[in-house]
C-alpha positions as CSV (number, residue, x, y, z in Angstrom):
1,M,122.9,87.0,52.3
2,F,119.3,86.3,53.6
3,K,120.6,85.2,57.0
4,K,121.7,88.7,57.8
5,L,118.4,90.1,56.5
6,F,116.1,87.9,58.6
7,K,118.3,87.3,61.6
8,K,116.6,88.1,64.9
9,K,118.2,91.0,66.8
10,E,119.3,89.9,70.2
11,K,118.1,92.6,72.6
12,E,120.6,94.3,74.9
13,P,120.3,93.0,78.5
14,K,118.8,95.6,80.8
15,E,119.4,95.4,84.5
16,I,117.1,96.9,87.1
17,T,117.6,97.2,90.8
18,I,114.7,96.6,93.2
19,V,114.8,98.3,96.6
20,A,112.9,97.1,99.7
21,P,109.2,97.9,99.5
22,I,108.8,97.4,103.2
23,T,110.9,98.2,106.3
24,G,111.9,95.1,108.2
25,E,114.0,92.0,108.2
26,I,114.9,90.0,105.0
27,I,113.8,86.4,105.0
28,P,115.1,84.1,102.2
29,L,112.2,82.9,100.1
30,E,113.1,79.3,100.9
31,D,112.3,80.1,104.6
32,V,108.8,81.5,104.0
33,P,106.3,79.2,105.7
34,D,104.1,78.7,102.6
35,P,105.2,76.2,99.9
36,V,103.8,78.3,97.1
37,F,106.4,80.9,97.9
38,S,109.2,78.8,99.4
39,Q,109.2,76.4,96.5
40,K,109.2,79.4,94.1
41,M,106.0,78.3,92.3
42,M,105.1,81.9,91.7
43,G,108.7,83.0,90.9
44,D,112.0,84.0,92.5
45,G,112.6,86.7,95.0
46,V,112.9,87.4,98.7
47,A,110.5,88.1,101.6
48,V,110.4,90.8,104.4
49,K,109.2,90.4,107.9
50,P,107.7,93.9,108.3
51,S,108.3,96.2,111.2
52,E,106.1,99.0,109.7
53,G,102.8,98.8,108.0
54,E,103.6,100.7,104.8
55,V,104.5,99.4,101.3
56,V,106.4,101.8,98.9
57,S,107.2,101.3,95.3
58,P,110.5,99.3,95.0
59,V,111.0,100.5,91.4
60,D,109.9,103.1,88.8
61,G,107.1,101.4,86.9
62,E,103.4,101.0,86.4
63,I,100.8,99.4,88.7
64,I,99.4,96.5,86.8
65,Q,97.2,95.2,89.5
66,V,95.9,96.1,92.9
67,F,94.1,93.0,94.0
68,P,90.5,93.5,95.0
69,T,91.3,92.2,98.5
70,K,94.2,94.7,98.7
71,H,96.6,92.0,100.0
72,A,98.8,92.2,96.9
73,I,100.1,94.6,94.3
74,G,101.6,93.9,90.9
75,I,104.1,96.3,89.3
76,Q,105.7,96.2,85.9
77,T,109.2,97.7,85.7
78,E,110.9,99.6,82.9
79,N,112.7,96.4,81.8
80,D,109.4,94.4,81.8
81,A,110.0,92.5,85.0
82,E,106.8,91.9,86.9
83,I,106.9,92.3,90.7
84,L,104.3,90.9,93.0
85,I,104.3,92.2,96.6
86,H,102.1,89.8,98.6
87,I,101.5,91.4,102.0
88,G,101.4,88.6,104.6
89,L,100.4,85.0,104.2
90,D,96.8,83.8,103.9
91,T,95.8,87.5,103.9
92,V,93.4,87.1,101.0
93,N,91.0,85.7,103.6
94,L,90.9,89.2,105.3
95,D,88.9,90.5,102.3
96,G,90.6,93.9,102.4
97,K,90.2,94.4,106.1
98,G,93.3,96.2,107.5
99,F,94.6,97.4,104.1
100,T,94.4,100.8,102.5
101,A,95.4,101.2,98.8
102,H,97.0,104.5,97.8
103,V,97.3,103.6,94.1
104,N,95.2,102.2,91.3
105,D,95.7,100.0,88.3
106,G,97.5,101.9,85.6
107,D,99.2,104.5,87.9
108,R,102.8,105.3,87.2
109,V,105.0,105.1,90.3
110,K,108.5,106.1,91.3
111,I,110.8,104.4,93.9
112,G,109.5,105.4,97.4
113,D,105.9,106.3,96.4
114,T,103.4,104.9,99.0
115,L,101.4,102.0,97.5
116,M,99.6,100.5,100.4
117,S,99.2,100.8,104.2
118,F,98.4,97.8,106.4
119,D,97.7,96.9,110.0
120,I,100.5,94.6,111.1
121,A,98.7,93.6,114.4
122,L,95.5,92.7,112.6
123,I,97.4,90.6,110.1
124,E,99.4,88.8,112.8
125,E,96.2,88.1,114.7
126,N,94.0,87.0,111.7
127,A,96.3,85.6,109.1
128,S,99.1,83.0,109.3
129,S,101.9,85.6,109.1
130,S,102.8,89.1,108.2
131,I,105.9,87.9,106.2
132,T,105.7,89.6,102.8
133,P,107.1,87.9,99.7
134,I,108.5,90.1,96.9
135,I,108.4,88.0,93.8
136,I,109.5,88.4,90.2
137,S,106.3,86.8,88.9
138,N,107.6,86.4,85.3
139,T,110.9,84.8,86.4
140,A,110.7,82.4,83.4
141,D,110.8,85.4,81.1
142,V,113.9,87.2,82.6
143,R,117.5,86.3,82.1
144,E,118.6,86.4,85.8
145,V,117.3,87.3,89.3
146,K,120.1,88.1,91.8
147,T,119.4,88.4,95.5
148,L,121.5,91.1,97.1
149,K,123.1,90.8,100.6
150,A,120.8,92.5,103.1
151,T,119.4,91.6,106.5
152,K,117.5,94.6,107.8
153,V,116.1,96.9,105.2
154,I,114.4,100.3,105.1
155,A,111.6,100.8,102.6
156,G,112.6,102.7,99.5
157,E,116.3,102.7,100.4
158,N,118.1,99.3,100.6
159,Q,118.6,97.3,97.5
160,I,117.2,93.7,97.7
161,L,117.2,92.3,94.1
162,Q,118.6,92.8,90.7
163,V,116.8,91.6,87.6
164,V,118.4,91.3,84.2
165,N,116.0,91.1,81.3
């Protein structure tokens, strides 16, 4: 009798699709030339070698962090997945140079809203790479992260990941 009364309710799985936040070429996370990302220490995901210097929202959600150096943005989705878009590798050392944020912490965003602009040439010249990892930073808390088949992607259009939470 009490088992039914105190039994935890299993929440219904909720799937969300993540579109490309940047136009460019998909790179498997394992091929990113930085072990923090390639070994998935920060979480699962994919990366994009950008051909344009604009980041758009890959989901409907809330901006949970625009890093002070503007090299990365965190977004929380409607199914509580947390997405980290890390523009380039070793770009924290640029201290914001070449980046323009178009959103602030707490802003609600929709797929395709402009989040950040960046100077690809400046990044290529002053950082180790413009390759941009898109990470599910709370991978341990979600049920599944599926990488979708894509090679060249257009920001705000092509699907790149599915997250089941």
